[in-house]
Backbone as JSON, one array per atom type, in Angstrom:
{
  "sequence": "QVQLVESGGGLVQPGGSLRLSCAASGFTLDAYAIAWFRQAPGKEREGVSSIGSSGGGTFYVDSVKGRFTISKDSAENTVYLQMSSLKPEDTAVYYCAAGPTLTLVAGTISEYGMESWGKGTLVIVSS",
  "N": [[88.45, 99.6, 114.62], [88.71, 96.07, 114.61], [91.17, 94.32, 117.12], [93.6, 92.3, 117.84], [96.29, 91.42, 119.95], [99.33, 89.82, 120.3], [101.88, 89.48, 122.93], [105.11, 88.94, 124.8], [106.46, 86.01, 124.1], [109.7, 84.65, 123.97], [112.64, 83.14, 124.33], [113.46, 80.83, 126.59], [114.67, 78.26, 129.19], [114.02, 75.21, 129.84], [111.48, 73.94, 132.05], [111.58, 76.67, 133.22], [109.55, 80.12, 133.03], [107.22, 81.94, 131.65], [104.91, 84.51, 130.59], [102.56, 85.03, 128.41], [100.51, 87.67, 126.73], [97.77, 89.41, 125.65], [96.68, 91.78, 124.5], [93.72, 93.71, 123.53], [91.71, 95.55, 121.37], [89.45, 97.88, 120.27], [87.1, 96.23, 120.77], [85.56, 94.95, 123.31], [86.81, 92.77, 125.43], [85.27, 91.91, 127.61], [82.82, 90.55, 126.46], [83.61, 89.12, 124.94], [84.49, 85.3, 124.13], [87.43, 84.32, 125.07], [90.76, 82.42, 123.6], [93.18, 80.98, 123.4], [95.54, 79.45, 121.48], [97.98, 77.6, 119.63], [101.06, 76.52, 117.55], [102.94, 74.02, 116.59], [106.06, 73.43, 114.77], [105.24, 72.02, 111.86], [102.84, 71.0, 112.83], [99.69, 71.15, 113.52], [97.32, 73.47, 114.1], [96.27, 74.04, 117.66], [94.38, 74.18, 120.16], [94.78, 75.78, 123.78], [94.13, 77.16, 125.76], [90.98, 78.45, 127.49], [89.17, 81.06, 128.09], [85.5, 81.98, 129.18], [83.37, 84.7, 128.36], [82.32, 87.54, 130.53], [82.11, 86.41, 133.97], [82.34, 83.79, 132.8], [83.49, 80.37, 132.49], [87.04, 79.01, 133.14], [89.11, 76.66, 130.71], [91.4, 74.21, 130.01], [93.61, 72.25, 128.12], [94.54, 68.88, 128.62], [97.16, 68.55, 128.25], [98.25, 71.01, 129.26], [97.17, 71.21, 131.81], [97.23, 73.0, 135.02], [100.05, 73.72, 134.54], [99.97, 75.77, 132.96], [97.95, 78.93, 133.34], [95.01, 81.29, 132.9], [93.82, 84.33, 132.68], [92.27, 87.29, 133.17], [92.38, 90.88, 132.68], [90.14, 92.96, 133.03], [90.07, 96.04, 133.37], [92.33, 96.75, 131.64], [91.94, 95.51, 129.23], [92.65, 93.01, 128.49], [94.17, 89.53, 128.01], [95.88, 86.94, 129.35], [98.45, 84.66, 129.56], [99.51, 82.77, 131.61], [102.72, 80.82, 131.97], [103.95, 78.05, 132.97], [106.3, 75.85, 134.22], [107.69, 74.97, 131.89], [108.18, 73.19, 128.44], [110.19, 71.56, 126.0], [108.49, 70.77, 124.26], [106.31, 72.75, 124.43], [107.18, 74.59, 122.89], [106.03, 76.68, 120.33], [104.13, 79.05, 117.81], [102.37, 81.11, 119.44], [99.02, 81.87, 119.57], [96.33, 84.09, 120.3], [93.06, 84.22, 120.3], [89.29, 85.51, 119.86], [85.74, 85.36, 120.23], [82.14, 85.16, 119.65], [81.33, 82.97, 120.85], [82.12, 79.84, 122.54], [83.55, 76.99, 121.54], [83.98, 73.68, 122.79], [85.46, 70.16, 122.13], [84.96, 67.27, 122.72], [87.39, 67.69, 124.86], [88.92, 69.44, 123.62], [89.61, 72.61, 122.54], [87.69, 74.5, 119.94], [88.35, 76.17, 116.81], [86.07, 76.77, 115.62], [83.96, 79.49, 115.54], [85.77, 81.58, 116.5], [86.37, 84.44, 116.04], [88.0, 86.61, 115.9], [91.73, 86.89, 115.38], [95.21, 87.17, 116.74], [98.06, 88.05, 115.48], [99.88, 86.09, 116.69], [102.85, 84.8, 119.37], [106.25, 84.32, 119.37], [106.89, 81.13, 121.12], [109.82, 79.61, 122.46], [111.59, 76.83, 123.78], [114.4, 76.1, 125.27], [117.33, 74.52, 126.01]],
  "CA": [[88.99, 98.23, 114.47], [89.06, 95.32, 115.83], [92.53, 93.9, 116.69], [94.2, 91.19, 118.9], [98.16, 91.66, 119.77], [99.94, 88.94, 121.1], [103.47, 89.56, 123.21], [105.65, 87.77, 125.43], [106.88, 85.12, 123.83], [110.5, 84.74, 123.77], [113.36, 81.84, 124.39], [113.19, 80.07, 128.08], [114.8, 77.0, 129.51], [112.95, 73.76, 130.55], [111.38, 74.35, 133.38], [110.88, 78.23, 133.3], [108.4, 80.6, 133.18], [106.65, 83.1, 130.49], [103.74, 85.36, 130.55], [102.0, 85.67, 127.34], [99.45, 88.73, 127.18], [96.7, 89.34, 124.42], [95.78, 93.04, 124.46], [92.8, 93.46, 122.32], [91.47, 97.11, 120.57], [88.1, 97.86, 118.87], [85.97, 95.63, 121.79], [85.34, 95.0, 124.85], [87.26, 91.43, 125.46], [84.06, 90.58, 128.48], [81.79, 90.21, 125.8], [83.74, 87.33, 124.15], [85.43, 84.02, 124.64], [88.96, 84.23, 124.83], [90.94, 81.41, 123.67], [94.74, 80.77, 123.41], [95.97, 78.4, 120.32], [99.16, 77.64, 119.46], [101.18, 75.81, 116.51], [104.57, 74.01, 116.51], [106.65, 73.5, 113.77], [105.04, 71.11, 111.04], [102.09, 70.62, 113.39], [98.24, 71.54, 113.16], [97.28, 74.29, 115.29], [95.39, 73.25, 118.66], [93.69, 75.15, 121.65], [95.41, 74.99, 124.7], [93.36, 77.18, 127.28], [90.44, 79.07, 126.95], [88.21, 81.68, 129.21], [84.67, 82.96, 128.53], [83.3, 85.76, 128.32], [82.27, 87.42, 131.78], [81.36, 84.96, 134.17], [82.52, 82.46, 131.83], [84.77, 79.59, 133.25], [88.37, 78.8, 132.33], [89.5, 75.62, 130.51], [92.91, 73.39, 130.08], [93.67, 70.91, 127.89], [95.2, 68.34, 129.61], [98.82, 68.54, 127.98], [98.84, 72.39, 130.07], [96.69, 71.61, 132.81], [98.47, 72.3, 136.44], [100.85, 74.29, 134.21], [99.42, 76.9, 132.61], [96.83, 79.63, 133.57], [94.5, 81.62, 131.87], [93.72, 85.39, 133.53], [91.91, 88.53, 132.37], [92.39, 92.38, 133.23], [89.16, 94.04, 132.18], [90.27, 97.28, 132.74], [93.26, 96.65, 131.04], [91.36, 94.76, 128.23], [93.6, 92.45, 128.08], [93.94, 88.63, 128.52], [97.41, 86.91, 129.66], [98.66, 83.26, 129.43], [101.26, 82.15, 132.49], [103.25, 79.21, 131.24], [105.02, 77.48, 134.05], [107.27, 74.24, 134.0], [107.55, 74.94, 130.35], [108.78, 71.76, 128.5], [110.11, 71.61, 124.68], [107.01, 70.19, 123.32], [105.81, 73.92, 124.45], [107.79, 75.15, 121.77], [105.27, 76.88, 119.34], [103.69, 80.29, 118.05], [101.01, 81.16, 120.05], [97.68, 83.07, 119.24], [95.35, 84.46, 120.93], [91.59, 84.49, 119.46], [88.53, 86.0, 120.58], [84.62, 84.86, 119.07], [81.12, 85.52, 120.35], [81.12, 81.57, 121.6], [83.32, 78.92, 122.63], [83.09, 75.56, 121.47], [84.75, 72.57, 123.5], [84.99, 68.9, 121.43], [85.85, 66.0, 123.16], [88.26, 67.85, 125.39], [90.04, 70.47, 122.73], [89.23, 73.81, 122.08], [87.49, 74.23, 118.42], [88.26, 77.29, 116.38], [84.62, 77.37, 115.34], [83.12, 80.75, 116.34], [86.51, 82.26, 117.16], [86.09, 85.68, 114.77], [89.11, 87.63, 115.62], [92.99, 86.44, 115.72], [95.93, 88.25, 116.17], [99.41, 87.2, 114.51], [100.73, 85.34, 117.19], [104.31, 85.19, 119.86], [106.85, 82.91, 119.2], [107.98, 80.76, 122.58], [111.37, 78.5, 122.35], [111.3, 76.16, 125.45], [115.22, 75.02, 125.13], [118.17, 74.58, 127.1]],
  "C": [[89.27, 97.57, 114.91], [90.6, 94.52, 115.82], [93.02, 93.33, 118.06], [96.12, 91.4, 119.2], [98.59, 90.84, 120.97], [101.52, 89.62, 121.8], [103.78, 88.91, 124.16], [106.36, 86.85, 125.44], [108.38, 85.69, 124.02], [111.52, 82.83, 123.98], [113.6, 81.73, 126.16], [113.7, 78.39, 128.13], [113.91, 76.43, 130.0], [112.83, 74.47, 131.74], [110.74, 76.04, 133.7], [109.19, 78.37, 132.89], [108.18, 81.51, 132.12], [105.24, 83.42, 130.89], [103.64, 85.83, 129.35], [100.76, 87.13, 127.88], [98.83, 89.19, 125.7], [95.73, 90.7, 124.51], [94.81, 93.27, 123.31], [92.11, 95.43, 122.35], [90.01, 96.91, 120.14], [87.21, 96.97, 119.93], [86.42, 95.31, 122.82], [85.57, 93.09, 125.35], [86.26, 90.89, 126.84], [83.35, 90.42, 127.64], [82.13, 89.3, 124.88], [84.26, 86.43, 125.06], [86.44, 84.34, 123.87], [89.71, 83.07, 124.3], [92.78, 81.75, 123.21], [95.36, 79.43, 122.62], [97.56, 78.56, 120.19], [99.65, 76.53, 118.51], [102.3, 75.52, 116.4], [104.56, 73.89, 115.2], [105.9, 72.06, 113.46], [104.04, 70.2, 112.06], [100.9, 71.43, 113.2], [98.01, 72.57, 114.22], [96.42, 73.92, 116.61], [95.42, 74.42, 119.47], [94.76, 74.88, 122.84], [94.74, 75.94, 125.71], [91.94, 78.29, 126.79], [89.82, 80.02, 128.28], [86.97, 83.06, 128.58], [84.16, 84.16, 128.8], [82.42, 86.22, 129.78], [81.0, 86.31, 132.49], [81.59, 83.84, 134.02], [83.52, 81.85, 132.65], [85.82, 79.53, 132.45], [88.44, 77.11, 132.12], [90.91, 75.51, 130.31], [92.86, 72.53, 128.85], [94.59, 70.22, 128.45], [96.63, 67.97, 129.6], [99.16, 69.85, 128.48], [97.94, 72.24, 131.2], [97.47, 71.54, 134.04], [99.18, 73.5, 136.01], [100.73, 75.75, 133.88], [98.0, 77.86, 133.45], [96.45, 80.72, 132.84], [93.73, 82.84, 132.82], [92.89, 86.46, 132.55], [91.25, 89.65, 133.17], [91.35, 92.75, 132.7], [89.66, 95.06, 132.35], [91.92, 97.61, 132.28], [93.19, 95.68, 129.34], [92.19, 93.98, 127.43], [93.82, 90.77, 128.54], [95.21, 87.79, 128.41], [96.81, 85.43, 129.94], [100.05, 83.0, 130.54], [101.28, 81.02, 132.36], [104.12, 79.09, 132.38], [105.65, 76.12, 133.91], [107.44, 73.82, 132.46], [108.77, 73.67, 130.17], [109.18, 72.08, 126.8], [109.15, 72.02, 123.77], [105.92, 71.46, 123.7], [105.86, 74.28, 123.24], [106.55, 75.65, 120.35], [105.23, 78.39, 118.95], [102.66, 80.27, 118.51], [100.12, 82.27, 119.98], [97.16, 83.11, 119.71], [93.93, 85.12, 119.78], [90.24, 84.98, 120.19], [87.04, 86.03, 119.51], [83.32, 84.72, 120.47], [80.45, 84.03, 121.28], [81.96, 81.19, 121.32], [82.78, 77.57, 122.71], [84.14, 74.49, 121.75], [84.34, 71.07, 122.43], [85.96, 68.11, 122.0], [87.41, 66.38, 124.48], [89.59, 68.75, 124.87], [89.14, 71.76, 122.51], [88.63, 74.45, 120.52], [87.53, 75.55, 118.17], [87.18, 77.97, 115.67], [84.16, 78.73, 116.18], [84.48, 81.64, 116.86], [86.73, 83.03, 115.54], [87.51, 86.19, 114.86], [90.46, 87.31, 116.0], [94.19, 87.32, 115.61], [97.32, 87.34, 115.49], [100.39, 86.15, 115.2], [102.22, 85.59, 117.94], [104.93, 83.75, 119.59], [107.29, 82.41, 120.67], [108.87, 79.76, 121.69], [111.28, 77.77, 123.78], [112.92, 75.39, 124.84], [116.29, 75.33, 125.81], [119.35, 75.03, 125.77]]
}
C-alpha cells in the first residue's frame, strides 16, 4: 500500500525553524519526484519545494527561496523540508506528494502528475 506520512509540524515563533518529514511506504522515493505543498486558511494549495527522482534537482518557489531546504534520505525513504526564518505567512497545512513526473509552470509547482498525497501536518508561525 502506497502511503506518505508527514510529521514535524507545530507552533513556532516568527524567525524560528522547523523540520518537516515525509516518510514513504509501499514504494521507493528515489523513483519519484517529491513535492511539498501548503494550504493556508482561506487560500488555495500551492507548491513550495520539490526534489526530482534519482539525480533530479531541487526547486523552490520565490517566497521560500533561501529559507527552506528540501532533502532526501534514501536509506530512510524519507524527504525532509527544513524551514528557517519562518514568517506568519508560512502558517499552513503542509502536504507532501509523490508522482512519476514533476511539472513546473511559470515558477510554480503544479499538482499535475502528483499521484500520492499525505494527510498533512499543521505549521503555525505566531508569537
